[in-house]
N, CA, C and O of each residue as an XYZ file, in Angstrom:
344
protein
N     -40.252    103.969     62.761
C     -40.041    103.434     61.447
C     -41.333    102.792     60.930
O     -41.855    103.212     59.897
N     -41.836    101.817     61.607
C     -43.124    101.231     61.192
C     -44.187    101.689     62.182
O     -44.359    101.066     63.230
N     -44.866    102.713     61.885
C     -45.900    103.320     62.718
C     -45.393    103.544     64.139
O     -45.916    102.927     65.067
N     -44.404    104.395     64.341
C     -43.810    104.576     65.676
C     -44.775    105.124     66.711
O     -44.645    104.813     67.895
N     -45.746    105.937     66.293
C     -46.680    106.492     67.268
C     -47.550    105.385     67.868
O     -47.776    105.364     69.077
N     -48.038    104.466     67.032
C     -48.865    103.356     67.520
C     -48.034    102.431     68.406
O     -48.505    101.987     69.454
N     -46.808    102.142     67.993
C     -45.947    101.277     68.801
C     -45.681    101.893     70.165
O     -45.631    101.184     71.170
N     -45.508    103.219     70.202
C     -45.284    103.894     71.476
C     -46.509    103.745     72.383
O     -46.364    103.591     73.596
N     -47.699    103.791     71.810
C     -48.919    103.618     72.609
C     -48.963    102.234     73.236
O     -49.345    102.085     74.397
N     -48.577    101.232     72.479
C     -48.583     99.863     73.029
C     -47.513     99.682     74.093
O     -47.737     98.988     75.085
N     -46.349    100.300     73.897
C     -45.277    100.172     74.887
C     -45.672    100.813     76.209
O     -45.384    100.264     77.273
N     -46.318    101.949     76.156
C     -46.672    102.673     77.381
C     -48.014    102.228     77.964
O     -48.309    102.523     79.122
N     -48.817    101.532     77.187
C     -50.158    101.178     77.643
C     -50.219     99.784     78.264
O     -49.199     99.175     78.586
N     -51.453     99.303     78.419
C     -51.677     97.976     78.986
C     -51.208     96.890     78.030
O     -51.138     97.087     76.817
N     -50.892     95.750     78.603
C     -50.510     94.585     77.802
C     -51.790     93.957     77.263
O     -52.601     93.436     78.028
N     -51.969     94.005     75.952
C     -53.231     93.530     75.363
C     -53.077     92.191     74.639
O     -53.943     91.803     73.855
N     -51.985     91.492     74.901
C     -51.785     90.206     74.219
C     -52.831     89.200     74.699
O     -53.021     89.054     75.906
N     -53.518     88.499     73.784
C     -54.551     87.558     74.197
C     -54.002     86.285     74.838
O     -54.727     85.599     75.558
N     -52.728     85.958     74.589
C     -52.164     84.718     75.129
C     -51.275     84.935     76.341
O     -50.563     84.017     76.748
N     -51.298     86.124     76.927
C     -50.527     86.328     78.156
C     -51.199     85.527     79.276
O     -52.328     85.074     79.091
N     -50.560     85.338     80.409
C     -51.158     84.492     81.471
C     -52.559     84.917     81.897
O     -53.379     84.068     82.247
N     -52.844     86.199     81.874
C     -54.195     86.650     82.224
C     -54.901     87.233     81.006
O     -55.778     88.084     81.150
N     -54.530     86.787     79.808
C     -55.119     87.287     78.575
C     -56.497     86.714     78.309
O     -56.929     85.765     78.962
N     -57.177     87.305     77.345
C     -58.552     86.912     77.011
C     -58.654     85.439     76.639
O     -59.543     84.738     77.123
N     -57.753     84.962     75.784
C     -57.841     83.580     75.312
C     -57.618     82.587     76.450
O     -58.326     81.584     76.543
N     -56.648     82.853     77.311
C     -56.404     81.945     78.437
C     -57.566     81.948     79.419
O     -57.904     80.907     79.984
N     -58.185     83.114     79.627
C     -59.357     83.172     80.495
C     -60.516     82.381     79.901
O     -61.244     81.703     80.626
N     -60.688     82.467     78.582
C     -61.742     81.687     77.922
C     -61.493     80.193     78.053
O     -62.422     79.429     78.317
N     -60.254     79.773     77.873
C     -59.928     78.343     78.004
C     -60.166     77.847     79.432
O     -60.678     76.744     79.626
N     -59.801     78.644     80.421
C     -60.037     78.256     81.813
C     -61.536     78.163     82.100
O     -61.982     77.242     82.784
N     -62.301     79.102     81.586
C     -63.750     79.073     81.781
C     -64.366     77.865     81.082
O     -65.294     77.250     81.607
N     -63.855     77.526     79.904
C     -64.339     76.355     79.187
C     -64.094     75.075     79.982
O     -64.972     74.214     80.056
N     -62.920     74.945     80.572
C     -62.619     73.768     81.399
C     -63.566     73.688     82.592
O     -64.061     72.612     82.928
N     -63.814     74.824     83.226
C     -64.737     74.858     84.359
C     -66.137     74.433     83.927
O     -66.800     73.671     84.630
N     -66.590     74.925     82.770
C     -67.917     74.564     82.281
C     -67.997     73.078     81.923
O     -69.031     72.447     82.141
N     -66.924     72.519     81.380
C     -66.910     71.092     81.065
C     -67.028     70.246     82.334
O     -67.743     69.244     82.349
N     -66.329     70.645     83.390
C     -66.419     69.921     84.659
C     -67.831     70.004     85.242
O     -68.357     69.012     85.746
N     -68.432     71.170     85.173
C     -69.798     71.330     85.665
C     -70.779     70.492     84.845
O     -71.710     69.906     85.398
N     -70.572     70.434     83.535
C     -71.437     69.630     82.669
C     -71.315     68.143     83.012
O     -72.308     67.415     82.996
N     -70.106     67.699     83.320
C     -69.905     66.293     83.718
C     -70.644     65.989     85.020
O     -71.258     64.930     85.157
N     -70.584     66.920     85.976
C     -71.287     66.722     87.248
C     -72.803     66.653     87.030
O     -73.484     65.807     87.611
N     -73.316     67.543     86.197
C     -74.757     67.568     85.924
C     -75.187     66.294     85.218
O     -76.240     65.735     85.527
N     -74.378     65.830     84.270
C     -74.704     64.598     83.547
C     -74.693     63.399     84.484
O     -75.571     62.540     84.398
N     -73.715     63.330     85.373
C     -73.657     62.225     86.330
C     -74.877     62.245     87.246
O     -75.442     61.192     87.542
N     -75.283     63.415     87.692
C     -76.460     63.518     88.555
C     -77.726     63.109     87.821
O     -78.567     62.401     88.375
N     -77.866     63.553     86.571
C     -79.078     63.195     85.821
C     -79.093     61.705     85.472
O     -80.156     61.084     85.460
N     -77.920     61.126     85.188
C     -77.860     59.684     84.930
C     -78.258     58.893     86.171
O     -78.948     57.878     86.070
N     -77.824     59.355     87.340
C     -78.184     58.692     88.588
C     -79.688     58.750     88.810
O     -80.301     57.752     89.190
N     -80.277     59.898     88.579
C     -81.728     60.052     88.740
C     -82.459     59.150     87.750
O     -83.445     58.507     88.110
N     -81.985     59.100     86.509
C     -82.624     58.266     85.494
C     -82.546     56.786     85.874
O     -83.544     56.069     85.793
N     -81.374     56.335     86.284
C     -81.219     54.925     86.654
C     -82.105     54.570     87.847
O     -82.703     53.495     87.892
N     -82.181     55.480     88.802
C     -83.027     55.232     89.977
C     -84.498     55.172     89.572
O     -85.252     54.354     90.099
N     -84.905     56.022     88.649
C     -86.287     56.018     88.181
C     -86.620     54.720     87.455
O     -87.703     54.163     87.630
N     -85.691     54.247     86.647
C     -85.915     52.985     85.941
C     -86.011     51.832     86.936
O     -86.851     50.947     86.777
N     -85.165     51.836     87.953
C     -85.223     50.792     88.979
C     -86.546     50.837     89.737
O     -87.153     49.799     89.999
N     -86.982     52.026     90.082
C     -88.260     52.155     90.787
C     -89.415     51.688     89.916
O     -90.329     51.018     90.398
N     -89.378     52.039     88.637
C     -90.433     51.613     87.729
C     -90.458     50.090     87.616
O     -91.526     49.478     87.634
N     -89.284     49.486     87.501
C     -89.222     48.025     87.404
C     -89.723     47.379     88.691
O     -90.336     46.313     88.651
N     -89.470     48.010     89.818
C     -89.902     47.446     91.094
C     -91.418     47.534     91.265
O     -92.039     46.610     91.790
N     -92.005     48.630     90.829
C     -93.423     48.844     91.076
C     -94.322     48.417     89.919
O     -95.544     48.450     90.061
N     -93.763     48.021     88.790
C     -94.572     47.629     87.640
C     -95.158     46.243     87.864
O     -94.468     45.337     88.332
N     -96.412     46.085     87.534
C     -97.061     44.795     87.728
C     -96.496     43.721     86.800
O     -96.635     42.529     87.074
N     -95.871     44.131     85.724
C     -95.289     43.157     84.794
C     -94.096     42.438     85.409
O     -93.791     41.309     85.024
N     -93.418     43.077     86.357
C     -92.230     42.453     86.947
C     -92.475     41.937     88.356
O     -91.539     41.472     89.006
N     -93.687     42.006     88.834
C     -93.938     41.585     90.212
C     -93.703     40.088     90.395
O     -93.347     39.653     91.490
N     -93.895     39.303     89.355
C     -93.655     37.863     89.476
C     -92.176     37.535     89.597
O     -91.830     36.430     90.014
N     -91.307     38.450     89.250
C     -89.868     38.214     89.385
C     -89.307     38.814     90.658
O     -88.110     38.678     90.914
N     -90.126     39.474     91.468
C     -89.669     40.094     92.695
C     -89.336     39.015     93.719
O     -90.205     38.205     94.044
N     -88.109     38.973     94.241
C     -87.741     37.928     95.196
C     -88.604     37.915     96.458
O     -88.937     36.845     96.970
N     -88.965     39.090     96.959
C     -89.817     39.117     98.150
C     -91.194     38.523     97.861
O     -91.770     37.828     98.699
N     -91.709     38.801     96.678
C     -93.001     38.227     96.298
C     -92.896     36.710     96.219
O     -93.761     35.994     96.725
N     -91.844     36.227     95.587
C     -91.690     34.784     95.404
C     -91.446     34.058     96.728
O     -91.972     32.965     96.942
N     -90.663     34.651     97.605
C     -90.294     33.952     98.841
C     -91.310     34.122     99.974
O     -91.467     33.218    100.794
N     -91.978     35.224    100.030
C     -92.814     35.480    101.201
C     -94.262     35.846    100.861
O     -95.196     35.149    101.256
N     -94.433     36.934    100.133
C     -95.783     37.457     99.948
C     -96.696     36.524     99.155
O     -97.892     36.447     99.436
N     -96.154     35.825     98.182
C     -96.985     34.941     97.367
C     -97.608     33.860     98.245
O     -98.790     33.544     98.110
N     -96.812     33.302     99.138
C     -97.308     32.254    100.031
C     -98.242     32.828    101.094
O     -99.278     32.235    101.395
N     -97.884     33.967    101.656
C     -98.691     34.540    102.737
C    -100.019     35.112    102.224
O    -101.018     35.103    102.943
N    -100.025     35.604    100.991
C    -101.246     36.197    100.435
C    -102.024     35.222     99.559
O    -102.987     35.610     98.898
N    -101.617     33.982     99.553
C    -102.285     32.990     98.709
C    -103.791     32.899     99.033
O    -104.590     32.817     98.101
N    -104.204     32.909    100.290
C    -105.645     32.856    100.566
C    -106.423     34.046     99.969
O    -107.585     33.904     99.586
N    -105.786     35.190     99.895
C    -106.457     36.365     99.344
C    -106.471     36.331     97.819
O    -107.489     36.629     97.195
N    -105.332     35.964     97.220
C    -105.240     35.987     95.758
C    -106.060     34.858     95.130
O    -106.495     34.974     93.984
N    -106.274     33.771     95.869
C    -107.040     32.649     95.316
C    -108.445     32.563     95.932
O    -109.074     31.505     95.915
N    -108.913     33.659     96.460
C    -110.244     33.676     97.074
C    -111.318     33.594     95.996
O    -111.289     34.343     95.020
N    -112.280     32.666     96.183
C    -113.342     32.493     95.182
C    -114.663     32.901     95.759
O    -115.683     32.830     95.074
């Protein structure tokens, strides 16, 4: 009645619905979720590296050496003869 030859092809052929359990759209959505999870992992790793780099920079920068607890408690006193050598 409404294009019976085409309908017969769909009935006898593969299921081409995009929203079936293994359809194109569902596969795309699953892949998108996987990519989002991977992006979160990569972002967490890069944030960790960035934070560690900032901490290392703060530790080794001469501008912050006066606030270093080890410098204040030990090295400043032990190296006083060297730093105040005239």
